[in-house]
C-alpha positions as CSV (number, residue, x, y, z in Angstrom):
1,M,40.4,67.7,189.0
2,Q,42.3,68.4,192.2
3,L,45.5,70.5,192.2
4,S,47.8,71.8,194.9
5,F,50.6,74.4,194.7
6,H,53.5,74.5,197.1
7,A,56.3,77.1,197.7
8,G,59.5,75.4,196.6
9,P,63.2,76.3,196.6
10,E,64.5,79.4,194.9
11,A,61.1,81.2,195.2
12,K,59.6,78.8,192.7
13,T,56.1,77.2,193.1
14,I,55.6,73.5,192.5
15,L,52.4,72.0,191.1
16,R,51.1,68.6,192.3
17,V,48.3,67.0,190.4
18,Q,46.3,65.1,193.0
19,V,43.5,63.9,190.8
20,Q,42.5,64.4,187.2
21,T,39.9,62.7,185.0
22,P,38.8,63.6,181.5
23,P,37.7,65.9,180.0
24,L,39.8,68.3,182.2
25,R,43.5,67.7,182.1
26,V,46.7,69.5,183.1
27,V,49.8,68.4,181.2
28,R,52.5,70.3,183.2
29,A,53.3,73.5,185.0
30,F,55.5,76.3,183.5
31,T,57.6,78.5,185.7
32,A,56.7,82.1,185.1
33,A,59.4,84.9,185.2
34,D,58.4,85.7,188.8
35,G,58.6,82.0,190.0
36,A,54.8,81.4,189.9
37,A,53.5,78.1,188.5
38,L,51.6,78.7,185.3
39,V,49.0,76.0,184.6
40,H,46.8,75.5,181.6
41,L,43.5,73.8,181.9
42,H,42.8,71.6,178.9
43,N,39.3,70.4,178.0
44,V,40.1,67.5,175.8
45,S,36.5,67.3,174.5
46,G,36.9,70.8,173.0
47,G,34.1,72.3,175.0
48,V,31.3,71.8,177.6
49,L,28.8,69.3,176.4
50,G,25.2,68.8,177.7
51,G,25.3,66.7,180.9
52,D,28.9,67.5,181.7
53,Q,29.7,67.8,185.4
54,L,33.1,69.4,185.6
55,D,34.9,70.0,188.9
56,L,38.1,71.9,189.7
57,T,39.7,72.2,193.2
58,A,42.9,74.0,193.7
59,D,44.8,74.7,196.9
60,I,47.5,77.4,196.8
61,G,49.7,76.7,199.8
62,P,51.4,79.2,202.2
63,G,53.6,81.6,200.2
64,A,52.9,79.8,196.9
65,R,52.0,81.7,193.7
66,A,49.9,80.2,191.0
67,Q,48.5,81.4,187.7
68,I,45.7,79.3,186.3
69,T,44.3,79.9,182.8
70,S,42.6,78.0,180.0
71,T,44.0,77.1,176.6
72,G,41.1,78.9,174.8
73,A,37.5,80.0,175.2
74,T,35.0,77.9,177.2
75,R,32.6,76.8,174.5
76,V,29.3,75.7,175.9
77,Y,27.5,73.5,173.3
78,R,23.8,73.2,172.8
79,H,21.8,71.3,175.4
80,R,20.3,68.0,174.3
81,P,16.8,67.1,175.6
82,G,17.0,64.6,178.3
83,R,20.5,65.5,179.4
84,A,21.3,67.2,182.7
85,V,22.3,70.9,182.6
86,A,26.0,71.2,182.1
87,T,27.8,72.4,185.2
88,Q,31.3,73.5,186.3
89,T,32.1,73.8,190.0
90,V,35.3,75.5,191.0
91,N,36.7,75.6,194.6
92,L,39.9,77.6,195.1
93,T,41.7,78.1,198.4
94,V,44.6,80.5,198.9
95,Q,46.5,80.0,202.1
96,T,48.5,82.6,204.1
97,G,50.8,84.7,202.0
98,G,49.8,82.9,198.8
99,L,48.7,84.5,195.5
100,L,46.3,83.2,192.9
101,E,45.8,84.7,189.4
102,Y,42.8,82.9,187.9
103,L,42.5,84.1,184.3
104,P,40.2,81.9,182.2
105,D,39.3,82.8,178.6
106,T,35.9,84.0,177.5
107,I,32.7,81.9,178.1
108,I,30.9,81.4,174.7
109,P,27.4,79.9,175.2
110,F,26.2,78.5,171.9
111,A,22.5,78.5,170.8
112,Q,20.3,76.4,173.1
113,A,23.1,76.0,175.6
114,C,22.3,75.5,179.3
115,Y,25.2,76.0,181.7
116,R,25.6,76.6,185.4
117,Q,29.0,77.7,186.9
118,T,29.7,77.9,190.6
119,I,33.0,79.4,191.8
120,R,34.0,79.7,195.5
121,I,37.3,81.3,196.4
122,E,38.6,81.4,200.0
123,L,41.5,83.7,201.0
124,A,43.5,83.3,204.3
125,A,45.5,86.1,206.0
126,D,47.7,88.1,203.5
127,A,46.4,86.0,200.6
128,G,45.9,87.6,197.2
129,L,43.6,87.1,194.2
130,F,43.4,88.5,190.7
131,Y,40.5,87.0,188.8
132,W,38.6,87.9,185.7
133,E,35.6,86.5,183.7
134,V,34.3,87.5,180.3
135,V,31.0,86.4,178.8
136,A,30.2,86.5,175.1
137,P,26.7,86.7,173.6
138,G,27.3,83.6,171.5
139,R,29.1,82.7,168.3
140,E,29.2,86.2,166.9
141,A,30.9,85.2,163.7
142,S,27.9,83.0,163.0
143,G,25.4,85.7,163.8
144,E,24.5,84.1,167.1
145,F,23.5,86.6,169.7
146,F,21.8,85.6,173.0
147,Q,20.3,82.4,171.6
148,Y,21.3,80.3,174.6
149,D,18.6,79.0,177.0
150,L,20.3,79.4,180.4
151,L,23.6,80.9,181.7
152,Q,23.9,80.8,185.5
153,L,27.0,82.2,187.1
154,D,27.5,82.1,190.9
155,L,30.5,83.5,192.7
156,D,31.5,83.7,196.3
157,I,34.8,85.2,197.5
158,I,35.6,84.7,201.2
159,A,38.4,86.7,202.8
160,D,39.6,86.0,206.4
161,K,36.4,83.9,206.8
162,R,34.2,86.8,205.8
163,P,32.2,87.0,202.5
164,I,33.3,90.0,200.5
165,A,31.7,89.3,197.2
166,I,28.5,87.3,196.4
167,E,27.2,87.2,192.9
168,R,24.1,85.4,191.6
169,V,23.6,85.8,187.8
170,Q,20.9,84.0,185.9
171,L,20.4,84.9,182.3
172,E,17.6,83.5,180.2
173,P,17.6,85.7,177.0
174,K,14.5,84.0,175.5
175,Q,12.5,84.8,178.5
176,R,14.0,88.1,179.6
177,P,15.8,89.9,176.7
178,L,19.2,91.2,177.6
179,N,19.0,94.4,175.6
180,S,16.8,95.8,178.4
181,R,18.4,98.9,180.0
182,A,18.2,97.0,183.3
183,R,20.5,94.4,181.9
184,L,23.0,94.9,179.1
185,G,21.3,97.6,177.1
186,N,23.1,98.2,173.8
187,Y,26.1,96.1,174.8
188,R,26.8,92.4,174.0
189,Y,29.9,91.5,176.1
190,Y,30.4,91.9,179.8
191,G,33.3,91.2,182.1
192,S,34.4,91.4,185.7
193,F,37.8,91.7,187.3
194,Y,38.5,91.2,191.0
195,A,41.6,92.4,192.8
196,C,41.9,91.2,196.5
197,R,44.5,91.0,199.2
198,T,43.5,90.1,202.7
199,G,44.6,92.7,205.4
200,V,45.2,95.7,203.1
201,A,43.9,98.8,204.9
202,P,40.7,100.4,203.6
203,R,42.4,103.7,202.8
204,R,44.6,101.9,200.3
205,W,41.6,100.4,198.6
206,L,40.0,103.8,198.3
207,A,43.2,105.2,196.8
208,L,43.5,102.2,194.4
209,E,39.8,102.7,193.4
210,T,40.5,106.3,192.5
211,K,43.5,105.3,190.3
212,L,41.5,102.5,188.6
213,A,38.6,104.8,188.1
214,E,40.8,107.3,186.3
215,L,42.0,104.4,184.1
216,A,38.4,103.4,183.5
217,N,37.6,106.9,182.3
218,E,40.6,106.9,180.0
219,I,39.7,103.7,178.2
220,T,35.9,104.1,178.1
221,T,34.5,104.9,174.6
222,P,30.8,105.7,174.6
223,D,28.7,103.1,172.8
224,E,31.7,100.9,172.3
225,V,33.1,100.0,175.8
226,T,32.4,101.3,179.3
227,W,34.1,100.6,182.6
228,G,33.3,101.1,186.3
229,V,35.2,100.4,189.5
230,S,33.9,99.9,193.1
231,T,35.6,98.8,196.4
232,L,34.2,95.7,198.2
233,P,33.2,95.8,201.8
234,A,36.8,94.9,202.7
235,H,40.0,93.4,201.2
236,G,39.4,94.1,197.6
237,L,37.6,95.9,194.7
238,V,35.8,94.9,191.5
239,V,36.0,96.3,187.9
240,R,33.0,95.9,185.6
241,G,33.1,96.2,181.8
242,L,30.5,96.3,179.0
243,S,31.4,96.2,175.4
244,N,30.2,95.6,171.8
245,S,33.5,94.0,171.0
246,S,35.3,91.0,172.4
247,R,38.6,92.7,171.5
248,L,37.9,95.8,173.5
249,I,36.9,94.1,176.7
250,T,39.6,91.5,176.7
251,A,42.3,94.1,175.9
252,G,41.0,96.4,178.7
253,L,41.1,93.9,181.6
254,P,44.9,93.5,181.6
255,H,45.3,97.3,182.1
256,F,43.4,97.1,185.4
257,W,45.3,94.0,186.4
258,R,48.7,95.6,185.8
259,L,47.9,98.7,187.8
260,A,46.4,96.7,190.7
261,K,49.3,94.3,190.9
262,Q,51.8,97.0,190.9
263,E,50.0,98.8,193.7
264,L,49.3,95.7,195.8
265,Y,52.5,93.7,195.2
266,Q,54.9,96.1,193.6
267,A,55.2,93.5,190.9
268,E,54.6,93.2,187.2
269,A,51.5,91.4,185.9
270,I,52.6,88.8,183.4
271,L,50.1,87.7,180.8
272,P,49.9,83.9,180.7
273,R,51.6,82.2,177.8
274,K,49.2,80.1,175.8
275,V,49.7,76.5,174.8
276,Y,47.6,74.5,172.4
């Protein structure tokens, strides 16, 4: 799938769908209250199947604002012997003065699932990004906890042609139990939130880190959910969360997003409306 977003008249952003092939599909864009284009990614197969090779490319043009979300959790089904490992490759570019809010729903790897996800985000001058990711232990309602075979999550964020975040996560619970203190310990869910804007002075990031850290302390509940905040080498910061509850971690992330967007853009963070 290939999408492009362009700043249009009356401060509204226009979506152009360049290429789309099943199972990923975009039906239309909605105009958010702030003029951003809200896009829902539909997976018409209902989830990620063994052998799937999914690709998403999106270009947010100069001054454009886009909010990309999913219609529900990313369900990664069990891997079938003889099939290739399921992959999803995401390449996102935000041009000068643009803003991207990439807010997918939780990844749920089913028992015996094998999944590799690669995300690369490039930010030009004065480009902004708010991005979060949450990973579940499996189908909790079915008593499935860490029964998947492989979950590999790679992330690169490039700002002003400089890498500011590089993540390489490879989880194989059957070989390396995740309840180790060096991994998740007593927690089952984990999430990350990135707030970035190219060109913002380091002192402003330190001030924002302090405010978000105060918020993290307020909403941390020992043995239930814990949060931490750290600045990046430049142009951004990251929030990490660990929880025993999907509700606590997904409810906590928007608090950080709202505060960060207000500080960086003096604007309200608007949760994406869901369509099914």
